[in-house]
C-alpha positions as CSV (number, residue, x, y, z in Angstrom):
1,M,0.0,0.0,0.0
2,V,1.1,3.6,-0.7
3,S,0.7,6.3,1.9
4,T,-2.0,8.9,1.3
5,S,-0.7,11.7,3.5
6,Y,-1.5,14.4,1.0
7,T,-4.5,15.9,-0.8
8,K,-5.5,14.0,-4.0
9,V,-4.1,15.8,-7.0
10,Q,-6.7,14.7,-9.6
11,G,-9.3,17.4,-10.0
12,N,-7.3,19.6,-7.7
13,L,-3.9,20.2,-9.2
14,V,-4.7,18.4,-12.5
15,D,-8.1,19.1,-14.0
16,V,-8.2,17.2,-17.3
17,E,-11.8,18.0,-18.0
18,R,-11.2,21.8,-17.9
19,G,-7.7,21.5,-19.3
20,L,-6.0,23.3,-16.3
21,I,-2.7,22.1,-14.8
22,S,-1.3,23.6,-11.6
23,R,2.3,24.9,-11.8
24,D,3.0,23.2,-8.5
25,I,3.4,19.8,-10.2
26,F,6.5,21.1,-11.9
27,T,8.1,22.9,-9.0
28,S,6.9,21.5,-5.6
29,Q,9.6,19.6,-3.6
30,E,6.9,17.8,-1.7
31,L,5.1,16.5,-4.8
32,Y,8.5,15.6,-6.3
33,K,9.3,13.3,-3.4
34,Q,5.9,11.7,-3.6
35,Q,6.2,11.0,-7.3
36,L,9.5,9.2,-6.8
37,E,7.5,6.7,-4.6
38,R,4.2,6.7,-6.5
39,I,5.4,6.8,-10.1
40,F,9.1,5.9,-10.4
41,A,9.0,3.1,-7.9
42,R,6.1,1.5,-9.7
43,A,6.1,2.2,-13.4
44,W,8.0,0.3,-16.2
45,L,11.1,2.3,-17.0
46,F,13.6,2.1,-19.9
47,V,17.0,1.0,-18.8
48,G,19.0,0.4,-22.0
49,H,19.5,-1.6,-25.2
50,E,20.8,-5.1,-25.5
51,S,23.4,-3.9,-28.0
52,Q,25.1,-2.0,-25.2
53,V,26.0,-5.3,-23.5
54,P,26.7,-7.8,-26.3
55,N,29.2,-10.0,-24.5
56,P,29.3,-12.0,-21.3
57,N,30.2,-9.9,-18.3
58,D,29.5,-6.7,-20.2
59,F,27.8,-4.0,-18.1
60,F,26.1,-0.6,-18.7
61,V,25.3,1.8,-15.8
62,S,21.9,3.3,-16.1
63,R,19.2,4.9,-13.9
64,M,15.7,4.2,-12.8
65,G,14.2,7.3,-11.3
66,E,17.0,8.6,-9.0
67,E,18.4,5.0,-8.5
68,S,21.7,4.0,-10.2
69,V,21.3,0.6,-11.7
70,I,23.6,-1.8,-13.6
71,L,22.5,-3.6,-16.8
72,T,24.7,-6.7,-17.2
73,R,24.9,-9.9,-19.2
74,D,26.0,-13.1,-17.4
75,R,28.1,-15.9,-18.9
76,Q,25.0,-17.7,-19.9
77,G,23.9,-14.7,-22.0
78,E,21.0,-13.7,-19.7
79,L,20.4,-10.0,-18.9
80,H,20.0,-8.6,-15.4
81,V,19.3,-5.2,-13.8
82,L,20.9,-4.6,-10.3
83,L,20.8,-1.7,-7.9
84,N,24.2,-0.1,-8.0
85,T,24.9,0.0,-4.3
86,C,26.9,-2.1,-1.9
87,M,24.8,-3.6,0.8
88,H,27.5,-2.9,3.5
89,R,27.7,0.9,3.5
90,G,26.1,2.0,0.2
91,M,29.1,2.8,-2.0
92,K,28.4,2.4,-5.7
93,V,30.0,-0.9,-6.7
94,C,30.4,0.3,-10.3
95,R,31.6,3.8,-11.1
96,Y,32.3,3.4,-14.8
97,D,29.6,4.1,-17.4
98,E,30.2,0.8,-19.2
99,G,32.7,-2.0,-19.5
100,N,33.3,-5.7,-18.8
101,T,34.0,-7.4,-15.4
102,P,33.5,-10.8,-13.9
103,V,33.0,-9.3,-10.4
104,F,31.6,-6.0,-9.0
105,S,33.9,-5.0,-6.1
106,C,33.1,-2.2,-3.7
107,P,36.1,0.2,-3.4
108,Y,35.1,1.2,0.1
109,H,35.5,-2.0,2.2
110,G,36.0,-4.6,-0.6
111,W,32.7,-6.6,-0.6
112,S,32.4,-8.2,-4.0
113,Y,29.5,-9.5,-6.0
114,S,29.1,-12.0,-8.8
115,T,27.9,-11.1,-12.3
116,D,27.3,-14.7,-13.2
117,G,24.1,-16.7,-13.4
118,N,25.0,-20.4,-13.1
119,L,24.4,-23.2,-10.6
120,V,27.2,-21.8,-8.3
121,S,26.0,-18.2,-7.9
122,V,23.4,-15.8,-9.1
123,P,24.0,-12.3,-10.4
124,G,24.5,-9.9,-7.6
125,E,25.3,-12.6,-5.0
126,L,27.8,-11.6,-2.3
127,I,30.8,-13.8,-3.0
128,G,33.7,-12.0,-1.3
129,V,34.0,-10.4,2.2
130,P,37.4,-9.3,3.4
131,Q,38.3,-10.9,6.8
132,F,35.2,-13.1,6.6
133,A,36.8,-15.7,8.9
134,T,38.5,-13.4,11.3
135,A,36.4,-10.2,11.7
136,Y,33.0,-11.8,11.0
137,H,34.0,-15.2,12.6
138,G,32.5,-16.9,9.5
139,E,29.0,-16.0,10.8
140,L,27.8,-13.5,8.2
141,Q,25.0,-14.9,6.1
142,K,26.3,-13.9,2.7
143,E,23.3,-15.2,0.9
144,E,21.1,-12.6,2.6
145,W,23.3,-9.6,1.6
146,G,23.4,-9.8,-2.2
147,M,22.8,-6.8,-4.5
148,I,19.1,-5.9,-5.1
149,S,17.8,-7.1,-8.4
150,V,14.7,-5.6,-10.1
151,P,11.7,-8.0,-9.6
152,Q,10.6,-7.6,-13.2
153,M,12.6,-7.0,-16.4
154,V,11.7,-7.5,-20.0
155,N,13.7,-7.5,-23.2
156,H,11.3,-6.2,-25.9
157,R,13.0,-6.4,-29.3
158,G,16.3,-5.3,-27.8
159,A,14.9,-2.5,-25.5
160,I,15.3,-3.3,-21.8
161,F,12.5,-2.1,-19.5
162,A,12.3,-2.9,-15.8
163,T,10.1,-2.1,-12.7
164,W,10.8,-2.1,-9.0
165,D,7.2,-3.3,-8.3
166,K,6.7,-7.1,-8.3
167,D,3.0,-6.5,-8.7
168,A,3.2,-4.3,-11.8
169,P,1.2,-5.6,-14.7
170,P,3.1,-7.3,-17.6
171,F,5.0,-4.9,-19.9
172,E,2.7,-5.7,-22.8
173,E,-0.4,-4.8,-20.8
174,Y,1.3,-1.7,-19.5
175,M,2.0,-0.6,-23.1
176,G,-1.2,-1.7,-24.8
177,D,-1.5,-0.8,-28.5
178,M,1.1,1.9,-28.0
179,L,3.5,-1.0,-28.5
180,K,2.6,-1.1,-32.2
181,V,4.0,2.3,-32.8
182,F,6.9,2.0,-30.4
183,D,8.0,-1.1,-32.3
184,S,8.6,1.1,-35.4
185,V,11.5,2.7,-33.4
186,L,13.1,-0.7,-32.7
187,S,12.6,-2.1,-36.2
188,G,15.0,-1.9,-39.1
189,A,14.2,0.2,-42.2
190,D,13.3,-3.1,-43.8
191,G,10.7,-3.8,-41.2
192,S,12.8,-6.4,-39.4
193,E,12.3,-6.9,-35.7
194,R,15.2,-6.1,-33.4
195,G,16.7,-4.3,-36.4
196,V,18.6,-1.5,-34.6
197,E,21.6,-1.0,-32.4
198,V,22.9,1.9,-30.3
199,V,25.6,4.0,-32.0
200,G,28.0,6.5,-30.4
201,G,27.2,5.9,-26.8
202,V,24.7,7.9,-24.7
203,Q,24.5,11.7,-24.7
204,K,23.8,13.1,-21.2
205,F,23.1,16.7,-20.2
206,I,21.4,18.5,-17.3
207,I,18.6,20.9,-17.9
208,P,17.2,23.2,-15.1
209,S,13.6,22.1,-15.5
210,S,11.1,19.4,-14.4
211,W,11.4,16.1,-16.2
212,M,7.8,16.5,-17.2
213,Y,8.6,19.3,-19.7
214,G,10.6,16.8,-21.8
215,A,7.9,14.1,-21.6
216,E,5.2,16.6,-22.6
217,N,7.2,18.0,-25.5
218,F,7.6,14.5,-27.1
219,I,4.2,13.1,-26.3
220,G,2.4,15.7,-28.4
221,D,3.6,19.3,-28.5
222,N,3.3,20.1,-32.2
223,Y,2.5,23.7,-31.4
224,H,6.0,25.0,-30.7
225,G,7.2,25.3,-34.3
226,I,8.1,28.9,-33.7
227,S,10.8,27.7,-31.4
228,H,12.6,25.9,-34.2
229,R,12.1,28.5,-36.9
230,S,15.8,29.2,-37.1
231,V,16.6,25.5,-37.6
232,D,14.0,25.3,-40.3
233,L,15.5,28.3,-42.1
234,A,18.9,26.8,-41.8
235,G,17.6,23.8,-43.6
236,I,18.7,21.0,-41.3
237,S,15.4,20.2,-39.4
238,P,13.1,17.4,-40.6
239,Q,11.2,20.1,-42.4
240,G,14.3,21.7,-44.0
241,E,15.3,21.4,-47.6
242,G,19.0,20.7,-46.9
243,R,18.7,17.4,-45.1
244,H,17.7,13.9,-46.1
245,R,14.0,13.7,-46.9
246,R,11.4,12.1,-44.7
247,Q,9.5,9.1,-46.1
248,N,5.7,9.2,-46.4
249,P,4.6,5.6,-45.7
250,G,0.8,6.5,-45.8
251,P,-1.8,9.0,-44.7
252,R,-0.8,10.5,-41.3
253,L,-3.7,10.0,-38.9
254,G,-2.8,12.9,-36.5
255,S,-1.6,12.7,-32.9
256,A,-2.6,9.7,-30.8
257,S,-2.6,9.0,-27.1
258,W,-3.9,6.3,-24.7
259,P,-5.6,8.1,-21.8
260,K,-5.9,5.0,-19.7
261,L,-2.2,4.2,-20.1
262,G,-0.5,7.7,-20.3
263,H,1.4,7.1,-23.6
264,G,1.2,9.1,-26.8
265,T,2.8,10.2,-30.0
266,T,2.8,13.4,-32.0
267,S,1.8,11.6,-35.2
268,V,0.9,8.0,-36.2
269,T,0.7,6.4,-39.6
270,R,-0.2,2.9,-40.7
271,I,2.1,1.9,-43.6
272,T,0.1,1.2,-46.8
273,E,1.0,-1.0,-49.7
274,D,1.1,1.9,-52.1
275,A,3.7,3.9,-50.3
276,E,6.3,5.3,-52.7
277,Y,10.0,5.7,-52.1
278,I,11.4,9.2,-51.9
279,P,15.1,9.6,-52.6
280,T,16.6,10.0,-49.2
281,W,20.4,10.5,-49.6
282,P,20.9,11.6,-53.2
283,K,24.5,12.8,-52.5
284,D,25.6,9.5,-50.9
285,Q,24.9,6.6,-53.3
286,E,25.9,3.8,-51.0
287,T,23.6,5.1,-48.2
288,E,20.9,5.8,-50.8
289,D,21.0,2.3,-52.2
290,Y,20.8,0.8,-48.7
291,Y,17.7,2.7,-47.7
292,R,16.0,2.2,-51.1
293,N,16.5,-1.6,-50.8
294,A,15.4,-1.6,-47.2
295,F,12.2,0.3,-48.1
296,L,11.4,-2.2,-50.8
297,A,11.9,-5.1,-48.4
298,R,9.6,-3.5,-45.9
299,Q,6.9,-2.9,-48.5
300,D,7.1,-6.6,-49.4
301,K,6.3,-7.4,-45.7
302,V,3.3,-5.1,-45.8
303,R,2.0,-6.7,-49.0
304,D,2.3,-10.0,-47.3
305,G,0.0,-8.9,-44.6
306,A,2.3,-7.4,-41.9
307,E,0.7,-4.7,-39.8
308,L,3.3,-2.0,-39.6
309,W,3.1,1.5,-38.2
310,T,5.3,4.5,-37.9
311,C,5.2,7.3,-35.3
312,G,6.7,10.8,-34.7
313,P,8.2,11.8,-31.4
314,A,6.4,9.9,-28.6
315,T,6.4,9.3,-24.9
316,I,6.0,6.1,-22.9
317,F,4.7,7.0,-19.5
318,P,6.3,8.3,-17.4
319,N,9.7,9.5,-18.8
320,C,10.8,7.5,-21.8
321,S,10.5,9.2,-25.2
322,T,11.4,8.4,-28.8
323,H,12.3,10.3,-31.9
324,S,11.9,8.9,-35.4
325,D,14.2,11.2,-37.5
326,P,16.9,10.9,-36.4
327,R,16.0,7.8,-34.6
328,A,16.6,7.9,-30.9
329,I,15.4,6.9,-27.4
330,F,15.4,9.5,-24.6
331,V,15.0,9.3,-20.8
332,W,14.2,12.4,-18.8
333,H,15.8,11.4,-15.4
334,P,14.5,13.3,-12.4
335,H,17.1,15.3,-10.5
336,G,14.7,17.2,-8.3
337,P,11.5,19.2,-9.0
338,M,13.3,21.7,-11.2
339,Q,16.2,19.8,-12.7
340,M,16.5,16.8,-15.0
341,E,19.2,14.8,-16.7
342,M,18.4,14.1,-20.3
343,W,19.9,10.9,-21.8
344,R,19.7,10.2,-25.5
345,W,20.5,6.9,-27.2
346,F,20.9,7.2,-31.0
347,L,19.9,4.1,-33.0
348,A,20.9,2.9,-36.4
349,E,20.1,-0.2,-38.5
350,K,22.3,-3.1,-37.5
351,N,22.7,-4.3,-41.0
352,A,23.4,-0.9,-42.5
353,P,26.8,-0.3,-44.1
354,E,29.2,1.8,-41.9
355,Q,28.9,4.7,-44.3
356,A,25.1,4.8,-43.8
357,K,25.5,4.6,-40.0
358,D,28.0,7.4,-40.1
359,A,25.7,9.6,-42.3
360,M,22.9,9.1,-39.8
361,R,25.2,9.8,-36.8
362,K,26.4,13.1,-38.3
363,F,22.9,14.2,-39.1
364,A,21.8,13.3,-35.6
365,L,24.6,15.2,-34.0
366,R,23.9,18.3,-36.0
367,Y,20.2,18.3,-35.6
368,S,19.8,17.3,-31.9
369,G,21.5,16.6,-28.6
370,P,23.5,19.1,-26.5
371,A,25.4,20.4,-29.5
372,G,22.5,20.2,-31.9
373,M,20.2,23.0,-32.7
374,T,16.7,21.8,-31.8
375,E,17.3,20.6,-28.2
376,Q,19.1,23.9,-27.5
377,D,15.8,25.6,-28.4
378,D,13.8,23.2,-26.2
379,A,16.0,23.4,-23.2
380,E,15.9,27.2,-23.3
381,N,12.1,27.1,-23.3
382,W,11.9,24.6,-20.4
383,N,14.6,26.4,-18.4
384,Y,12.7,29.8,-18.6
385,A,9.3,28.3,-18.1
386,T,10.4,26.5,-14.9
387,A,12.1,29.6,-13.5
388,A,9.0,31.7,-14.2
389,S,6.7,29.2,-12.5
390,E,8.2,28.9,-9.0
391,G,7.2,32.3,-7.7
392,T,4.4,32.9,-5.2
393,I,2.2,34.8,-7.6
394,A,3.0,32.6,-10.6
395,R,1.9,29.5,-8.7
396,R,-1.5,30.9,-8.2
397,H,-2.3,30.6,-11.9
398,A,-2.7,27.3,-13.7
399,F,-1.3,26.4,-17.2
400,N,-3.9,26.3,-20.0
401,Y,-4.2,22.9,-21.8
402,E,-7.6,23.5,-23.5
403,M,-6.5,23.1,-27.1
404,G,-8.5,20.5,-29.0
405,K,-10.7,19.6,-26.0
406,G,-13.6,17.5,-27.1
407,H,-12.2,16.9,-30.6
408,T,-10.8,13.4,-30.7
409,H,-11.9,10.2,-32.4
410,H,-11.0,6.5,-32.3
411,E,-9.0,4.7,-35.0
412,D,-9.4,1.1,-36.2
413,G,-6.3,-0.9,-35.3
414,L,-5.3,1.2,-32.3
415,E,-7.3,-0.1,-29.3
416,G,-7.9,2.5,-26.6
417,A,-6.3,5.3,-28.5
418,E,-7.7,8.8,-28.9
419,V,-6.6,10.4,-32.2
420,A,-6.6,14.2,-32.5
421,D,-5.6,16.9,-34.9
422,F,-1.9,17.2,-35.5
423,V,-1.8,20.3,-33.4
424,S,-3.7,19.6,-30.1
425,E,-3.1,19.4,-26.4
426,S,-5.0,16.1,-26.1
427,N,-1.8,14.1,-25.6
428,A,-0.6,16.4,-22.9
429,R,-3.9,16.0,-21.0
430,T,-3.4,12.3,-21.3
431,L,0.1,12.5,-19.8
432,Y,-1.0,14.7,-16.8
433,G,-4.2,12.7,-16.3
434,R,-2.2,9.5,-15.9
435,W,0.4,11.3,-13.7
436,A,-2.5,12.3,-11.4
437,E,-3.9,8.7,-11.4
438,F,-0.5,7.3,-10.4
439,M,-0.1,9.9,-7.7
440,D,-3.6,9.1,-6.2
441,A,-3.7,5.3,-6.8
442,E,-3.4,3.0,-3.8
443,S,-2.7,-0.1,-5.8
444,W,-2.4,-1.4,-9.4
445,D,-6.1,-2.3,-9.2
446,D,-6.8,1.4,-9.2
447,L,-4.5,1.9,-12.2
448,F,-5.5,-1.2,-14.2
449,P,-9.1,-2.1,-13.2
450,K,-10.0,-5.7,-13.8
451,K,-12.1,-6.1,-16.9
452,Q,-15.6,-7.3,-16.2
């Protein structure tokens, strides 16, 4: 059970029906502490990608909420997610971002933990204690002091998600039909499952704003085009003339969100059989040939009956977002009510030639990330909006999320989704409505009612 020592936020701080959201949810220290418990300790969170730990004993240090965690692969090839803290005095047992090791050893007092998963030990098991025989007199029950492992983890087409809550619903139920559009981020340009890998490591930068600004921006804010006007004029945005051209796989349905789940995307398209290839990299023949052939292979799958979708920027509740062009996965890590750490994983097709991967990498670096142009625009907006919302007078006035209220429809093939105009605040209302439900819910039965 979760404590209810605060006033319910739904209808009070978050009024979805009227489209009014209190500024307190972005700036309040008290609410921030509560959401760490009520949201980040319960929800399914993105940890990393299997391509980051391809070999036995590989590890990648990630985060779940404010918790440092280790994604590691044992010698049997199985993946595990462990809390990155020694059970003796709390020191991080792994201080490198990534690497390979057969044992995690605490540099404070030397306790060491296994990374293996065989009949002798389990990942995270305490296997080494200095002066075990003399100082502990052989009496320490080592089997009781292993590293904390997440109770649920899933590898979905290479993307690793985990939750701290053993009672959380299965990942597929948590995602619903949002999974159909999310799969397009993990699929190759030829429509192949598990078709991508992480390239270039993970970009990380700190922004002085709530993590919710990033989640909202990607779930459905198509209204802020003025922010990126300079990028469009420079010709390097997805709308610019000087970059590779975006494919049009079919009629774009608009933005879509799942109010009962909290997920959404700025645009969704079902790929049709009659989609035509648009020359993508006319100045790079090898890359152009690869993407043309991949497009033709994908269209063969569609003609054979495969149901394939594409999406624009999107958010998986609470804080995982995706981008389609350049292809990427983000996590907006909470650092306090008014600071977040943004992580970005760039993805490229595994079977693409190195020249094609390099072309996508260069475009991605120029377009987005801490040195790219669009996220500098976004971060500036979130920075100033946060600073302007913490004052006594400012907090008396709610934000307006009325746009498109009452103008959504359902779409065949996307169960539970509400589809809106391309420019609407329907998806943002979905995000904050689900945020309020998580904050108020006493159990998963409140969040996922049993179907009658």
